[in-house]
C-alpha positions as CSV (number, residue, x, y, z in Angstrom):
1,X,98.5,-11.6,44.0
2,X,98.1,-12.7,47.6
3,X,101.8,-11.5,48.3
4,X,101.1,-8.3,46.6
5,X,97.9,-7.7,48.9
6,X,100.1,-8.8,51.8
7,X,102.9,-6.1,51.2
8,X,100.2,-3.5,50.5
9,X,98.7,-4.3,54.1
10,X,102.3,-4.1,55.6
11,X,103.1,-0.9,54.1
12,X,100.0,0.5,55.4
13,X,100.5,-0.5,58.7
14,X,103.9,0.7,58.8
15,X,102.4,4.1,57.5
16,X,100.3,4.3,60.4
17,X,103.2,3.5,62.7
18,X,105.2,5.9,61.5
19,X,102.6,8.7,61.9
20,X,102.1,7.5,65.3
21,X,105.7,7.8,66.4
22,X,104.8,11.8,66.9
23,X,106.6,13.2,63.9
24,X,106.1,16.8,63.6
25,X,104.1,18.7,61.3
26,X,105.8,21.9,60.8
27,X,106.9,24.9,58.6
28,X,109.6,23.8,56.5
29,X,112.9,25.9,56.5
30,X,115.2,26.6,53.4
31,X,113.3,29.4,51.8
32,X,112.3,29.2,48.2
33,X,113.4,25.7,46.3
34,X,113.7,24.1,50.1
35,X,116.9,23.1,51.5
36,X,118.6,25.3,54.2
37,X,121.1,23.6,56.8
38,X,118.0,22.5,59.0
39,X,118.4,20.3,62.1
40,X,115.7,18.2,64.0
41,X,113.2,15.8,62.9
42,X,112.0,15.6,59.5
43,X,109.2,14.2,57.7
44,X,109.7,13.3,53.9
45,X,106.6,12.3,51.9
46,X,107.7,9.4,49.3
47,X,104.9,9.2,46.9
48,X,105.2,6.2,44.2
49,X,103.0,6.3,40.8
50,X,100.9,3.7,42.7
51,X,100.8,1.6,45.5
52,X,100.3,-2.3,45.3
53,X,103.4,-3.1,42.7
54,X,106.4,-4.7,43.6
55,X,108.5,-2.2,41.9
56,X,107.1,0.4,44.3
57,X,107.4,-1.9,47.6
58,X,111.1,-1.7,46.4
59,X,111.3,2.0,46.6
60,X,109.6,2.0,49.7
61,X,112.2,-0.7,51.1
62,X,115.0,1.8,50.1
63,X,113.5,5.3,51.4
64,X,113.0,3.4,54.9
65,X,116.6,2.0,54.8
66,X,117.9,5.5,53.9
67,X,115.6,7.1,56.8
68,X,117.0,4.7,59.1
69,X,120.5,5.0,58.3
70,X,120.2,9.0,58.6
71,X,119.0,8.9,61.8
72,X,116.2,6.5,63.1
73,X,113.6,8.3,64.7
74,X,115.0,12.0,63.5
75,X,113.5,11.1,59.8
76,X,110.2,9.6,59.3
77,X,108.9,8.5,55.9
78,X,105.3,9.1,55.2
79,X,104.5,6.8,52.4
80,X,101.1,6.8,50.4
81,X,100.0,6.9,46.8
82,X,97.2,6.2,44.4
83,X,96.0,2.7,43.5
84,X,96.1,3.4,39.9
85,X,99.0,4.9,37.8
86,X,96.2,6.8,35.7
87,X,94.9,8.7,38.6
88,X,96.7,11.5,38.0
89,X,94.4,13.8,39.9
90,X,94.5,11.6,43.0
91,X,98.4,12.1,42.7
92,X,98.3,15.8,42.2
93,X,95.7,16.0,45.4
94,X,97.9,13.9,47.6
95,X,101.0,15.6,46.9
96,X,99.4,18.9,47.3
97,X,98.0,18.0,50.8
98,X,101.6,17.1,51.9
99,X,103.1,20.2,50.8
100,X,100.2,22.2,52.5
101,X,100.6,20.0,55.8
102,X,104.2,21.3,55.9
103,X,106.4,18.1,55.3
104,X,110.1,18.8,55.0
105,X,110.6,17.1,51.5
106,X,108.6,15.3,48.9
107,X,110.4,12.5,46.9
108,X,107.8,11.1,44.1
109,X,107.6,9.7,40.7
110,X,105.4,11.9,38.5
111,X,102.3,10.2,37.0
112,X,101.8,12.9,34.3
113,X,104.8,15.1,33.2
114,X,103.0,17.9,32.5
115,X,100.2,18.0,35.2
116,X,103.0,17.5,37.9
117,X,105.1,20.4,36.8
118,X,102.9,22.7,38.5
119,X,103.1,20.6,41.7
120,X,106.6,20.6,42.0
121,X,106.9,24.0,41.6
122,X,104.2,25.1,44.0
123,X,105.8,22.8,46.7
124,X,109.2,24.6,46.2
125,X,107.6,28.0,46.3
126,X,106.4,26.7,49.9
127,X,109.9,26.0,51.0
128,X,109.5,22.2,50.4
129,X,112.4,20.0,49.1
130,X,111.3,18.0,46.0
131,X,113.2,15.1,44.2
132,X,111.8,13.1,41.6
133,X,112.2,9.3,41.2
134,X,111.8,7.1,38.5
135,X,109.7,9.9,36.5
136,X,110.4,13.7,36.5
137,X,108.2,16.3,34.9
138,X,108.1,18.8,31.8
139,X,109.2,21.3,32.7
140,X,111.7,20.1,35.3
141,X,112.4,22.7,37.8
142,X,116.1,23.0,38.1
143,X,116.0,22.7,41.8
144,X,114.7,19.3,41.4
145,X,116.6,16.3,40.6
146,X,115.7,13.2,38.9
147,X,116.9,10.1,40.4
148,X,116.0,7.0,37.9
149,X,117.2,4.7,35.3
150,X,118.0,6.0,31.8
151,X,115.3,4.7,30.3
152,X,116.3,5.3,26.8
153,X,119.6,3.5,27.1
154,X,118.2,0.4,28.8
155,X,115.6,0.3,26.0
156,X,117.7,0.1,23.4
157,X,119.9,-2.5,25.3
158,X,116.4,-4.6,25.9
159,X,115.4,-4.1,22.3
160,X,118.8,-5.0,20.9
161,X,118.7,-8.1,22.8
162,X,115.1,-8.7,21.5
163,X,115.7,-8.4,17.8
164,X,119.1,-10.7,18.1
165,X,116.7,-13.2,19.5
166,X,114.4,-12.7,16.6
167,X,117.4,-13.5,14.4
168,X,117.2,-10.0,13.0
169,X,113.8,-10.2,11.3
170,X,110.3,-10.8,12.0
171,X,106.9,-9.2,13.1
172,X,107.0,-7.4,16.8
173,X,104.3,-5.8,18.9
174,X,104.8,-3.2,21.3
175,X,102.8,-2.5,24.5
176,X,103.2,0.9,26.2
177,X,101.4,1.6,29.3
178,X,101.2,5.4,29.9
179,X,101.6,8.0,27.0
180,X,102.6,11.4,28.8
181,X,104.5,9.9,31.4
182,X,108.2,10.2,31.0
183,X,109.4,6.8,31.8
184,X,106.6,5.4,29.0
185,X,107.8,7.8,26.5
186,X,111.6,7.4,26.9
187,X,111.1,3.6,26.8
188,X,109.3,4.0,23.9
189,X,111.9,6.2,22.5
190,X,114.6,3.6,22.9
191,X,112.8,0.8,21.3
192,X,112.0,2.6,18.3
193,X,115.3,4.2,17.8
194,X,116.3,0.4,17.5
195,X,113.6,-0.5,15.2
196,X,114.8,2.1,12.9
197,X,118.5,0.6,12.3
198,X,116.6,-2.9,11.8
199,X,114.3,-2.4,8.9
200,X,113.9,-6.4,8.7
201,X,111.8,-6.2,11.8
202,X,108.2,-4.8,11.2
203,X,106.3,-3.2,14.0
204,X,102.5,-4.8,13.5
205,X,100.9,-3.6,16.3
206,X,101.2,-0.9,19.4
207,X,98.3,-1.0,21.9
208,X,98.5,0.6,25.7
209,X,98.1,-1.8,28.7
210,X,96.8,1.2,30.7
211,X,99.1,-0.3,33.2
212,X,96.7,-2.8,33.9
213,X,97.5,-6.4,33.7
214,X,93.8,-7.5,32.4
215,X,94.1,-4.7,29.7
216,X,97.4,-6.0,28.6
217,X,96.2,-9.4,28.6
218,X,93.1,-8.6,26.3
219,X,95.4,-6.3,24.2
220,X,97.8,-9.2,23.7
221,X,95.3,-11.5,22.8
222,X,93.6,-9.4,20.4
223,X,97.1,-8.8,18.8
224,X,97.8,-12.5,18.8
225,X,94.5,-13.1,16.8
226,X,95.1,-10.4,14.1
227,X,98.7,-11.3,13.7
228,X,99.0,-15.0,13.6
229,X,102.8,-14.9,12.5
230,X,104.0,-12.5,15.5
231,X,107.4,-13.3,16.5
232,X,107.9,-11.0,19.5
233,X,106.7,-8.5,22.0
234,X,108.1,-5.6,23.7
235,X,106.4,-4.6,26.9
236,X,107.4,-1.0,28.4
237,X,106.4,-2.3,32.1
238,X,105.2,-4.9,34.6
239,X,101.6,-4.9,34.2
240,X,102.2,-5.2,30.3
241,X,104.5,-8.1,30.5
242,X,102.4,-10.0,33.2
243,X,99.4,-9.5,30.7
244,X,101.5,-10.5,27.6
245,X,102.9,-13.8,29.3
246,X,99.5,-14.8,30.2
247,X,98.1,-14.4,26.8
248,X,100.9,-16.3,25.3
249,X,100.5,-19.0,27.5
250,X,97.0,-19.2,26.8
251,X,97.5,-19.3,23.2
252,X,100.1,-22.2,23.7
253,X,103.0,-20.3,22.1
254,X,105.6,-20.4,24.9
255,X,108.6,-20.5,23.6
256,X,107.8,-19.4,20.2
257,X,107.2,-15.9,20.8
258,X,109.7,-13.9,22.1
259,X,109.0,-11.5,25.4
260,X,111.3,-8.9,26.4
261,X,110.1,-6.4,29.1
262,X,110.4,-4.1,32.1
263,X,110.7,-4.7,35.7
264,X,111.3,-7.9,37.8
265,X,108.1,-8.6,40.1
266,X,108.4,-12.1,41.1
267,X,105.7,-13.5,38.7
268,X,108.0,-11.7,35.9
269,X,111.1,-13.6,37.1
270,X,109.0,-16.9,37.2
271,X,107.9,-16.3,33.9
272,X,111.8,-15.8,32.6
273,X,112.6,-19.2,34.9
274,X,109.6,-21.0,32.9
275,X,111.1,-19.7,29.5
276,X,107.9,-17.7,28.5
277,X,109.8,-14.4,29.0
278,X,113.0,-14.0,27.4
279,X,114.6,-11.0,29.2
280,X,113.5,-8.1,31.7
281,X,115.2,-5.0,32.3
282,X,116.1,-5.1,36.1
283,X,115.9,-1.4,37.0
284,X,117.2,-0.6,40.6
285,X,114.1,0.8,42.4
286,X,115.5,0.0,45.9
287,X,118.2,2.8,44.9
288,X,115.3,5.1,43.7
289,X,113.9,5.3,47.0
290,X,117.6,5.2,49.1
291,X,119.3,8.0,47.0
292,X,116.2,10.0,46.4
293,X,115.5,10.1,50.2
294,X,119.3,10.6,51.0
295,X,119.4,13.5,48.5
296,X,116.3,15.2,49.8
297,X,117.5,14.8,53.7
298,X,121.3,16.2,52.2
299,X,119.5,19.0,51.0
300,X,117.5,19.8,54.0
301,X,120.0,19.2,56.4
302,X,122.9,20.4,54.9
303,X,121.9,22.7,51.9
304,X,123.4,19.6,49.8
305,X,123.8,20.0,46.0
306,X,121.0,18.1,44.1
307,X,122.1,16.5,41.2
308,X,120.4,14.0,38.9
309,X,121.3,10.2,39.6
310,X,121.4,7.3,37.2
311,X,120.2,4.4,39.2
312,X,121.5,1.9,36.5
313,X,119.6,-1.2,34.9
314,X,120.5,-4.8,34.2
315,X,119.1,-7.3,31.3
316,X,117.9,-10.2,33.2
317,X,117.8,-13.5,31.6
318,X,117.7,-17.3,32.6
319,X,121.8,-17.3,32.2
320,X,122.3,-14.7,35.1
321,X,119.3,-15.1,37.7
322,X,121.8,-16.7,39.8
323,X,124.4,-13.8,39.6
324,X,124.7,-12.3,43.3
325,X,124.6,-8.8,41.7
326,X,121.5,-9.6,39.9
327,X,119.9,-11.1,43.2
328,X,120.8,-8.4,45.3
329,X,118.5,-6.1,42.3
330,X,115.7,-8.5,42.6
331,X,115.3,-9.0,46.2
332,X,117.1,-5.9,48.2
333,X,117.2,-5.0,51.7
334,X,118.9,-2.6,54.1
335,X,121.6,-5.3,54.8
336,X,122.3,-6.3,51.3
337,X,122.1,-2.9,49.2
338,X,122.0,-3.4,45.3
339,X,124.9,-1.6,43.6
340,X,124.4,0.9,41.1
341,X,125.2,-1.0,37.6
342,X,124.9,-0.5,33.8
343,X,126.3,3.0,33.6
């Protein structure tokens, strides 16, 4: 937790530094839908679902790398976000303010697919280039690409691994995080697609973590109490994995219950090393920030075509933790960019 607080403080200080560098606030060019062969200093607002999580810190690192390579002082990243993924109205207000201030582009992950659709369209109407990362909207404006994991395919692969670890039969619990977001719903879809093909695996519990580790801990403890024969847990994001792992530790069932989940925060990776968590879906948040920001810059400066980008995923286990490609995804930097994998 101390590391996360430090990262947040560093991110905040960096945002203030960027703001103090004289970035211009001016009317964006490009007409309806953004873009338009623009030159000069650019301001790109990069907004995660929530600050304070390792996943989103890697998005920030990728976005800042893209800005640096695109011209240093000629492109500034305005990094900001709400503190909880459930604060949909707060994200709406933040993005609306960025558009009103006249940023040239917005690269953001939607906390609610339906609610944020209007925000994207309003920004486009004001001439702001918009790129979604991690999670898009419903409907998705045709001018707005999604730079993200193929969540259905990755969830299917992770669930197949989970069921193989279970020996093809037994009881499993599912911990989603925020129904209504594209990432939650597609990870649910992939999980249940595979369950339907494995009738000997029974889904005995499904409770949301609300993207809160403490809630996930409580939910998992309740599930373990109600289902003493539970064989496995599928957790759909970082807080869910961490809460589930802690509950299993407290119950003294490490190694007895298979946990497969999403994201690769340091504490999650440590849980894999310790054998508490069997596997994690490693997305590529650095590439989301990097490719999403590059797409926005290209659209603004060169009127480049904006297309969806699959940033890939990898199932991380004890067996491949030392693989150089996996290490690059787990600890990315501008000098050691992770490649897109799993496509």
